N, C-alpha and C positions, 0 to 999 in steps of 0.2 A: 641620596641612595648610595648603598653600599657598592664597593668595587665589584664583588662577585654577582650582584644583580646586574650591574652595567655590562659586565662580560657576557652573561647569559643572554642579554638583550642584543648585544652586538653579534652574537652568534646564530640568532634566530632570523628566519626570513623576515622581510619589512613588514608584511602585513601581520605576521605573528607577533612581531615587537610591538606593534601598534596595540593589538589586543592585550598583551601583558602590560603595556604603560597604563592602558585605561584601568585595568583591574587593580594595579598597583597604586595607581593615584587615588582610587577610592579607598582602598585600604589605609594609604597614608593619612587620609582625611579621618580615620577612625570609623570608616563605614565600609560596607561590602556591596558588591553588584546585587540587584539593580538599584539605582537610585531615582529611576524615572520609569514611565511606562515602556513596556517591551512590546514591539509588533510581531504578532505570529502570522505570517502570510500563509493562507490556504490558496493554493494555485489553481483552485476550481470554483465553480459557482456554489452559493450557499445551498445545504440540504443533503448533500451525499455524505458518503462515508467519512471522506477526508474532513469535511466540515464538522461532522459530528464529533469525530475523535479530537479534531483541533479545539473544539469548544470544551469537550470534557477535560482534557489536559490543561488548557489555559485558566480554566476556573480553580482546578487544583494549584497550578503554579501561582495564582494570584492569592490564594489563601496562605500558601506556604511563604512566599516572599514578601508579603504585604505590600505589593506594588501591582498596578494593573498590567495584565497581560491581554493585549487586544487583538482579536482577530480581523485580519483585513484580507477579504477575498479579492484575488487578483487571477481570474481565469484567463484561459485562452492558450491555443497551441498545445493541447495536452498536457498542460502544467508548465510548459517551458517559460512563459512570461513571468508568471510569479516567482518561479524559481530562479531566474536570471536576476531578477531584482535583488534577492537576498544574496546570491553569489557576488553582485557587485557592491554590497554594503560593507561597511567597516566591520571587522571582526571583534567587536566589543560586546557582543551578546544582546544587543537591542533590536536586531532584525533576525527573526527565525523563521523557518518554513516547514510546514507539513509536507513532508517528502513522501516518497513511496514508490512501489514497483511501476506505477502508470508514469509519474512525472520524472523519475530518476533513473529508471532502466529502460522502460519501453521508448518513451519520447526521444531521449538523447540517442537512443540506437537508430531511431528514424530519422533523427536531425543531429548528426555527430557534430556539427559546428556551433550548436546550442550552447553546450558546456561539458566539461568533463565530469560526470557524476561523483567520481570519487576525488579527484584533485581540488575541484572547485568548492567543495563543501566540507564542514566539519559535522560528520555524523554523530548524534548525540545518543538517541535511544529509539528503540521500536515501540510504537504505541499499540499495534495489532491490527486486525482487519478481518473481514468475512471469508470463508472459505467459498470455492466455487461448487456449484451444484450441477449435476446432469439432470435436468428436469424435462419431463415430456407433458404433452397435453393429456388430461384424465381420460380422453377417449381413445388413446392409442392402446391397442390390446395387448400390451406387455406389463409386466410389474417388476422387472429386474433387468440388470444390464445384459445377462446372458439371453434374455428374451428379446432385448432390443437389438442385439447383435443378429440373432436369427431373423428377426423382423426385418432389419436392414437389408439382409442378404437376399430376401424373398421379394423385396420391393424393386420393381422394374424401375431403372433409371437411378437407383439410389434414394435413400432418405434425406430429406432437406433437415438442416439445422441452423438455428440463428445464433448470433452472437452481437454484443454492442458494437461490434465494428471490427474490420480487418486489422489486426495488429494488436488488439486489446488482450488483456490477460485472458478473458473467457475464450477469444478466438484461439489463442495459443494452446491452451488446454484442450480444446476441441480438435484442433489439428493433431496434437500430440496423440490423443485417444484414437482418432482415425488411423494414424500411421501404426500405432501398436496392435490395433485389431484387424487392419487391413480391410475393413469394410467400405462399401460404397456410399459415402456421405457427400452431400452437395451444400457448400456452405451459403447462407444468405446474410449478408452484412447489413447492420442497421446503423443509423446515426444516435447511438446511444442505447442504454438497457432499457429505458422506458418503452420506446416504440417495438423493440424486440419482444419484450414481455406482453404487450399488448397483443401482439399477433400470436404468440404462443398460447396465451389464454383463449384467444378467439378460434384457435385451431387452424390458422392460416400456415402455421410451421408445426411440425410434430414434436421437435425437440429444441433444446437450447442448453448452452453452457454459459452460465451467469453467476454472479454473486448470490449467495444464499440469502442475504440481506434484502436482495431485490425480489426474489422469488418466495420467500417464506410465508407471506401472508397468502398467496394462492395456494401453495401447498397444504397449509393448515385449513384453508376453506374447501380443499378437495378438487379445486381446478385444475391443479398439476399435480403430477406424481414425481417424487424425488428418487432417482435410482441410485444416485451415489454422491458423496461429498469429497472434497479434496483436503479436508482437514486431517490432522495427524492421529485423531481419535474420534470416536463416535460422539455427537453432540447431545447433550441432556435434553434439549427441547425436541430433538429429532431422533430418538434412540434406535428407530427401526431402520434408519438409513445408514447403510454400509459405507465405510470410507473405499476410496479407490484402492488403497493399499491392501485392504482385506480381501479384494477382489482379484488381486494380482497386478494391480497397476501402480506400483509404489512411486514411479516416475511422476504421477500426476499429483502427488501429495503437495499442497501449495495453498497459501492464502493470498488474497489481494491486500497486501499489507501497507500500512502507512507508518510514518516515523516522524522524528523531530530533527532538524538539521539547521545548522547556521553557515555562515560563510567560512572558507578556508581560513585557518589561522587563529581561530579561537583558542584562548588559553587552555592548556590542558586541564588544569584544576577546575576551571569552570565548566568544562565539558563533563568532567568526572562528577562533579556535583550536581549537574542538571540531570545527568544519567540517573543518579541515586534517587532524586526527588520524583522524577517522572516514573520510575520503576514503582516508588512507593504509591503514588497517586493511583497508577493503573491497577494496584493490587488492593485498593480500598474499595469500600462497599459502593460508593456513588458510582465509580468507574466501572465495577464489575456488573452493576445493575444495567448500566448503559450498554455495555458490550453484549450482555445476555439478551437484551431487548432487541438488538441489532444483529443477533447471530455471528458475533465477532468472537475472536480468541485473542490473546496477547502472550507475551513471551517475557520471562524475567532474565534479561541479557545484560551483561556489563558492556562498556564501550568497546573493547577488543573484540568481544563474541559478536556483538552487532555489526560492527565494521566488517568482519570476516563474512558474515551472512550477506552483507550488502554486496560485497565484491564477488561472492559465490552466486548470488542472483543475476548479477551483469553477466558473468560467464555462462550461466545457465540459458538465459532467455534472449540476451543481445544478438547471437548469432541466428537465432529463429526470426526475430524481427526484421534484421537485414535481409534474410533470405525472402521474407514476405514482400519486403520493399522491392526488391530485385524482380519479383514475379509480377509486380505491378498491381 
């Protein structure tokens, strides 16, 4: 190994040096990473948006690198268990995690001792995710946000609304909407999106803030009405549904995003390479079809822009999560 390379390694943090050595050893043998299967941890149970996006990107990565990228579902503690596993792994690129706002913004804000979402990970690329929708039961006698505000103001004791649980992204958007409109709303927390959606469709609660991918089939069937979406622009499958920004609530523009990350100290060239490949995959026809099917959107961001977004999301949402925790 050349003297310049040795000096670079000695100047790097220990874990970063380990990652560099692993990458350079492979290159010295006339080959490049990966030389074996790569584990991609989804820190949730199978079937959700994180799992869907994880499988979409791993299929593309397997095709591109000609090595298996294998999904490993490690659910628990709001995404903390699977994320901790990857944070404690060697930074050689063979253990990655489907990160996101739930597991790497909300969960560590609720449990600060779990990990530092910026310092303990190498954030590679955003995959995308579904926007949130303000949905109401079809029998509620309003058709837009203005009408809902008037309806809420006339409802004795306030209008109830549901979310997948206190502290979730849907809950935070709903709370922010309530603060901005100053209307009387009573939150009903559920243990997940499915029971909240079941009660909304059944008319047990009149409204909910949840991911569009959860509510879309009921909206299309006429069981629910969508009043607004949190996406940056109108969606082609729901062109009649305005964005919150159009209605004057630009602070509610947000998606329940997911991304790809690895342990802190991964070699910068490897992170940059993975970022470029992931962006290429997510722009491809297979990924675009899956995104459209699940009412998701993606973003074409390089590593610096994605990391800035990640830090901004922590700054934006973590104080709200901490406040919710203090409220009990």
